[in-house]
C-alpha atoms as one frame of an Amber mdcrd trajectory, in Angstrom:
protein
 -24.716 -11.572   4.715 -22.117  -9.839   6.587 -21.036  -7.353   9.483 -21.381
  -3.457   7.978 -17.581  -3.058   7.783 -16.004   0.556   6.987 -13.155   0.666
   4.676 -10.532   3.067   4.311  -7.935   3.457   1.846  -4.078   4.097   2.353
  -1.718   5.753  -0.396   1.871   6.290   1.216   3.337   9.321  -1.459   5.451
  12.461  -1.638   6.084  15.020  -4.508   6.833  13.198  -7.293   4.579  11.106
  -7.507   1.779  13.894  -6.867   0.772  13.751 -10.187   0.297   9.802 -10.312
  -1.664  10.477  -6.730  -4.526  13.383  -8.146  -5.345  10.264 -11.074  -5.798
   7.457  -8.376  -7.858  10.064  -6.203 -10.342  11.414  -9.650 -10.399   7.368
 -10.788 -11.086   6.117  -7.123 -14.309   9.128  -7.191 -15.248   7.547 -10.293
 -15.204   3.527 -10.186 -16.190   3.310  -5.941 -19.652   2.239  -5.778 -19.719
   2.030  -2.109 -18.566   5.282   0.697 -14.684   4.358   1.375 -12.481   6.852
   3.451  -8.990   7.359   1.882  -6.189   8.900   4.018  -2.481   9.995   2.176
  -0.208  10.067   3.750   3.254  12.303   2.873   6.162  13.824   4.776   5.716
  17.757   6.046   7.301  18.973   3.679   4.938  17.683   0.794   2.062  18.289
   3.191   1.247  21.976   1.606   1.253  20.425  -1.978  -1.018  17.561  -0.864
  -3.391  19.702   0.931  -4.895  20.281  -2.446  -6.316  17.157  -2.759  -8.111
  17.395   0.819 -11.469  16.487   0.417 -15.358  15.173   2.122 -13.397  11.674
   2.147  -9.969  11.803   1.841  -7.317  12.975   4.583  -4.351  13.927   4.142
  -1.860  13.033   7.647   1.802  13.670   7.140   4.500  10.934   8.169   6.260
  12.450  11.676   2.197  12.409  12.777   2.229   8.847  12.955   6.048   7.155
  13.721   6.805   8.200  17.080   8.993  11.166  18.801  12.155   9.609  18.281
  12.929   8.966  14.597  13.630  12.543  12.590  14.146  13.145   9.341  18.173
  13.652   8.049  17.355  17.028   5.625  20.762  16.378   4.612  20.488  13.686
   3.468  18.205  12.565   0.902  16.340   8.995   1.873  17.778   9.268   5.456
  16.328   9.338   9.057  17.331   9.470  12.287  17.150   7.152  15.420  17.814
   7.473  19.433  16.441   3.611  19.930  18.225   2.636  16.316  20.835   2.716
  13.857  19.453   5.300  11.005  16.249   4.267   8.782  15.957   3.954   5.204
  12.623   5.402   3.443  12.290   1.663   2.799  11.546   0.991   6.806  10.014
   4.615   7.331   7.604   2.977   4.695   6.716   0.149   7.259   6.517   1.781
  10.409   3.952   3.737   9.049   1.972   0.872   7.091   2.143  -0.528  10.209
   1.426   2.594  12.353  -1.395   3.912  10.638  -4.234   1.269  12.515  -3.594
   2.786  15.496  -4.473   6.704  14.098  -7.958   5.965  12.066 -11.374   4.061
  13.605 -12.269   1.586   9.808 -12.169  -2.136  10.512 -10.346  -3.178   7.194
  -7.497  -1.325   5.589  -6.515  -1.035   1.913  -3.644   0.020   0.549  -2.995
   1.072  -2.571   0.023   3.055  -4.547   0.368   6.288  -5.650   0.645   5.092
  -8.980  -2.623   3.108  -9.120  -5.132   3.998 -11.209  -9.252   2.868 -11.625
 -10.167   1.480 -14.355 -13.840  -0.355 -13.797 -16.289   0.496 -11.489 -15.218
  -1.694  -8.227 -17.114  -2.253  -4.626 -14.947  -3.145  -1.899 -18.110  -4.580
   0.114 -17.386  -7.286  -2.380 -14.212  -8.247  -0.555 -16.138  -9.445   2.488
 -17.480 -13.095   2.160 -18.888 -15.161   5.370 -17.888 -12.037   7.562 -14.355
 -12.490   6.677 -11.847 -10.244   4.656  -9.929 -10.933   1.921  -6.479 -11.561
   2.357  -3.815 -11.835  -0.711  -2.036 -15.029  -1.130  -0.752 -16.798  -3.368
   0.187 -20.599  -1.981   3.797 -22.102  -2.343   4.698 -18.951  -4.146   8.053
 -18.742  -3.041   9.732 -21.905  -3.903  12.780 -21.746  -2.405  15.226 -20.057
  -0.121  17.452 -18.717  -3.066  14.498 -16.834  -3.989  14.574 -12.818  -3.045
  11.748 -12.924  -1.668  12.518 -15.546   0.985  14.886 -13.479   2.924  11.475
 -11.075   3.782   9.858 -14.120   4.341  12.425 -15.674   7.018  12.496 -12.017
   8.501   9.577 -11.972   9.104   9.803 -15.781  11.031  12.409 -14.561  13.237
  10.444 -11.407  14.422   7.741 -13.449  15.272   9.505 -16.197  16.852   8.399
 -18.717  14.808  10.767 -22.035  13.449  12.683 -21.394  10.422  10.448 -21.127
   7.064   9.408 -24.168   5.215   9.243 -24.108   1.497   7.339 -23.235  -0.364
   5.766 -20.669   1.394   2.481 -18.333  -0.072   3.575 -14.477  -1.092   1.584
 -11.367   0.114   2.730  -8.948  -2.161   0.755  -7.414  -4.472  -1.264  -3.675
  -5.389  -4.560  -4.068  -4.204  -3.156  -4.735   0.033  -6.351  -5.284   2.424
  -6.199  -5.807   6.217  -7.925  -6.263   9.526  -7.564  -3.024  12.288  -7.483
  -5.169  14.915  -4.800  -7.774  13.158  -2.668  -4.810  12.492  -3.011  -4.149
  16.423  -2.890  -7.810  17.685   0.480  -7.689  15.830   1.618  -4.642  17.756
   0.963  -6.331  21.137   2.615 -10.011  19.723   5.222  -8.386  18.618   6.246
  -6.526  22.245   5.598 -10.029  23.984   8.281 -11.463  22.104  10.447  -8.608
  21.875  10.300  -7.062  25.193  10.015  -3.484  23.735   8.032  -1.710  21.188
   7.127  -3.168  18.382   8.269   0.020  16.626  11.340  -0.688  18.387  11.637
  -4.371  16.794  11.133  -2.804  13.397  13.061  -0.286  12.989  16.344  -2.455
  14.299  15.534  -4.898  11.366  17.185  -3.518   7.998  15.082  -6.101   5.752
  11.600  -6.128   5.797   8.023  -6.687   4.522   5.186  -5.403   5.570   2.501
  -7.265   3.731   4.838 -10.681   4.600   5.012  -9.804   8.348   1.400  -9.241
   8.383   0.443 -12.505   6.281   2.595 -14.638   8.352   1.028 -13.419  11.065
  -2.435 -14.514   9.763  -1.319 -17.647   8.533   0.733 -18.999  11.026  -0.369
 -17.438  14.690  -3.357 -16.118  14.450  -5.097 -18.601  11.877  -9.005 -19.263
  11.763  -9.034 -15.863  14.841  -8.082 -13.748  12.542 -11.211 -13.487  10.094
  -9.499 -13.579   7.004 -10.009 -15.796   3.730  -7.366 -16.175   1.406  -7.793
 -15.041  -2.210  -4.669 -15.041  -5.316  -6.631 -13.497  -7.870  -5.362 -10.038
  -8.409  -7.257  -7.330  -9.182  -4.823  -4.651 -10.331  -2.947  -5.612 -13.348
   1.259  -4.373 -13.142   3.519  -3.106 -15.222   6.765  -3.173 -12.764   9.429
  -2.819 -15.171  12.033  -0.450 -15.207  12.684   1.022 -18.935   9.183   3.135
 -20.398   6.290   1.818 -22.032   5.513   2.850 -25.695   2.344   4.183 -26.653
   1.263   0.628 -28.895   2.491  -1.615 -25.669   0.515   1.036 -23.238  -2.842
   0.545 -25.828  -2.132  -3.283 -25.414  -1.447  -3.477 -21.329  -4.576  -0.835
 -21.352  -7.151  -3.048 -23.901  -5.555  -6.410 -22.623  -7.036  -5.926 -18.773
  -7.547  -9.114 -16.951 -12.256  -9.549 -16.711 -11.558  -8.822 -12.625  -9.166
  -6.370 -12.656 -10.820  -3.319 -12.238  -7.439  -1.016 -11.377  -4.213  -0.883
 -13.357  -0.760   0.206 -12.355   2.481   1.369 -14.295   5.153   1.894 -11.796
   6.608   5.169 -11.338  10.060   4.105 -11.715   9.129   3.000 -15.264   9.851
   6.177 -16.525   6.314   6.293 -18.189   5.466   9.730 -19.130   1.967  10.394
 -17.007   0.528  12.317 -20.096   0.783   9.258 -21.917  -1.626   7.338 -20.510
  -4.124   9.471 -18.898  -6.221   9.689 -22.219  -6.696   6.158 -22.169  -7.837
   5.885 -18.135  -9.611   8.996 -18.754 -11.002   8.462 -22.352 -13.360  12.009
 -22.833 -10.956  14.277 -20.452  -9.076  17.126 -21.482  -4.985  16.790 -19.998
  -3.104  19.688 -20.166   0.347  20.298 -17.879   0.573  23.176 -16.092   3.589
  22.890 -14.786   3.869  23.790 -11.045   0.286  24.187 -10.622  -0.991  21.406
  -8.400  -3.866  21.212 -10.783  -1.677  18.684 -12.933  -4.528  17.718 -15.901
  -7.757  19.433 -16.181 -10.547  16.973 -15.928 -14.440  17.497 -16.742 -16.553
  17.526 -13.165
């Protein structure tokens, strides 16, 4: 038995990923076995386009509505934001702030971060991520072996922000594609950062050039909240990932889909790979008609 936790899926997206986000929404509706709220977060300039995805259980939120007034988009620069309390911000840091901020604007108990290039391919129930009143936290122990590994810098920044001693290697990795956080813990993280640094937690994050929100939260749970977090650690991935920056061939797509591990209920073919969406839609929605309709909000047409 467990508490009646409420869940929300959080998906940051933008105009170029609109069609992929459509696919995510459709497959979420098809495969989720329990009611779940879905929040899609986009820049104000993309809001009108994404409004076509608005649904009873789906809400479109703008980035500008969840960041403070002192951070503004710079229209002259593609990926730039100006800040009155820090150096100019990259989109990367804005994404971290948005993910860490959303807990202040929604009421669901558990936040699940799912990127817009993910598609669900098997039935799943988010209640399966509750065990003995605890929520799953994706954590691969000892995955980051030394300070020479690329992810080590994010670990070191997280320890510094949290006022912890230098990282002891090997250490855990919390990066993944289906990440579950507890809302109460995120709010506790905000308070902890403000207590340590004597200023708003967003200012703290905004002044960090290198940061991973997933490693920051995971470090906070493992080394500070510990048992109080009501998390259990789970190294099992649930999403079949393709992270390469080269397009998949048709044969590679077939092998990727048909070799989906039994415990995976979603797949992710990175948008950065350049793999055309229409090349794998038939494998994700094999019984659906798929058509490209140019600039129309409906990128592919699907049976009800």
